[in-house]
C-alpha positions as CSV (number, residue, x, y, z in Angstrom):
1,M,23.3,-17.2,-23.9
2,T,19.7,-15.9,-24.5
3,A,18.7,-19.2,-26.2
4,S,19.8,-21.2,-23.1
5,K,17.9,-18.8,-20.8
6,F,14.8,-19.2,-23.0
7,F,15.0,-23.0,-22.9
8,A,15.5,-22.9,-19.2
9,V,12.4,-20.7,-18.7
10,A,10.4,-23.0,-21.0
11,A,11.5,-26.1,-19.1
12,L,10.7,-24.5,-15.8
13,A,7.2,-23.4,-17.1
14,T,6.6,-27.0,-18.3
15,V,7.5,-28.4,-14.9
16,A,5.3,-25.9,-13.1
17,S,2.3,-26.6,-15.4
18,F,2.5,-30.3,-14.4
19,G,2.3,-29.3,-10.8
20,A,-0.8,-27.2,-11.4
21,H,-2.8,-30.2,-12.7
22,A,-2.1,-32.6,-9.9
23,D,-5.1,-34.9,-9.8
24,E,-5.8,-38.5,-10.5
25,A,-5.9,-39.4,-14.2
26,D,-9.6,-40.3,-14.2
27,G,-10.8,-37.3,-12.1
28,S,-12.4,-39.6,-9.6
29,Q,-12.5,-36.9,-6.9
30,F,-15.4,-35.3,-8.8
31,A,-17.4,-38.6,-9.2
32,V,-20.8,-38.4,-7.5
33,Q,-21.8,-41.2,-5.3
34,F,-25.4,-42.0,-6.0
35,N,-27.6,-44.7,-4.4
36,S,-30.9,-45.1,-6.2
37,T,-34.0,-46.7,-4.7
38,R,-35.6,-47.3,-8.1
39,S,-34.6,-50.1,-10.5
40,V,-33.2,-49.5,-13.9
41,A,-36.3,-51.1,-15.5
42,E,-38.6,-48.7,-13.6
43,V,-36.7,-45.6,-14.7
44,Q,-36.6,-46.9,-18.3
45,A,-40.4,-47.5,-18.3
46,E,-41.0,-44.0,-17.0
47,A,-38.8,-42.5,-19.7
48,A,-40.6,-44.5,-22.4
49,A,-44.0,-43.4,-21.1
50,K,-42.8,-39.7,-21.2
51,V,-41.7,-40.1,-24.8
52,K,-45.1,-41.5,-25.8
53,T,-47.0,-38.7,-24.2
54,H,-44.6,-35.8,-25.0
55,S,-45.6,-33.4,-27.8
56,Q,-42.9,-32.1,-30.1
57,E,-45.0,-29.1,-30.9
58,P,-44.3,-26.0,-28.8
59,A,-47.3,-24.6,-26.9
60,G,-49.3,-22.0,-28.8
61,S,-47.8,-22.9,-32.2
62,R,-51.0,-23.9,-33.8
63,V,-52.3,-21.7,-36.5
64,A,-55.9,-20.4,-35.9
65,A,-58.5,-21.7,-38.3
66,T,-59.5,-19.4,-41.0
67,V,-62.6,-17.3,-40.4
68,Q,-65.3,-17.6,-43.0
69,S,-66.6,-14.1,-44.1
70,A,-69.7,-13.2,-45.9
71,T,-67.9,-10.2,-47.6
72,D,-65.9,-10.9,-50.7
73,R,-62.4,-9.6,-51.5
74,A,-63.5,-6.9,-54.0
75,T,-65.9,-5.3,-51.4
76,V,-63.2,-5.1,-48.8
77,R,-60.7,-3.6,-51.2
78,A,-63.3,-1.0,-52.3
79,Q,-64.0,-0.1,-48.7
80,A,-60.3,0.3,-47.9
81,A,-59.8,2.5,-51.0
82,D,-62.7,4.7,-49.8
83,A,-61.3,4.9,-46.3
84,V,-57.9,6.1,-47.7
85,R,-59.6,8.6,-50.0
86,L,-61.6,10.0,-47.1
87,G,-58.5,10.2,-44.8
88,Q,-59.9,7.7,-42.3
89,I,-56.8,5.6,-42.5
90,P,-53.2,6.6,-43.3
91,R,-51.7,5.8,-46.7
92,G,-48.2,4.5,-47.3
93,E,-45.7,5.3,-44.6
94,A,-47.7,8.2,-43.2
95,T,-49.0,7.4,-39.7
96,Y,-51.1,9.2,-37.2
97,L,-49.1,10.4,-34.2
């Protein structure tokens, strides 16, 4: 008895689900009617021109040129070590609050 009720409910649900999707098979009610004033060749030429002039590189992604310095690496390291020793800059994870 319970199996027959289960199948009856399943059949009813199947029939009801078909009613919920009542539409044409191709969904033509959502088709947009569009009338263009430009020819296909004109649109394709515009697209080709855009491709030729478009840059694939995001704006601001260029790396700045390296700056030439008159000071060598050893001098800078010695100055940094002196500044740490004199307490002018924090050392390690210590920071000024």
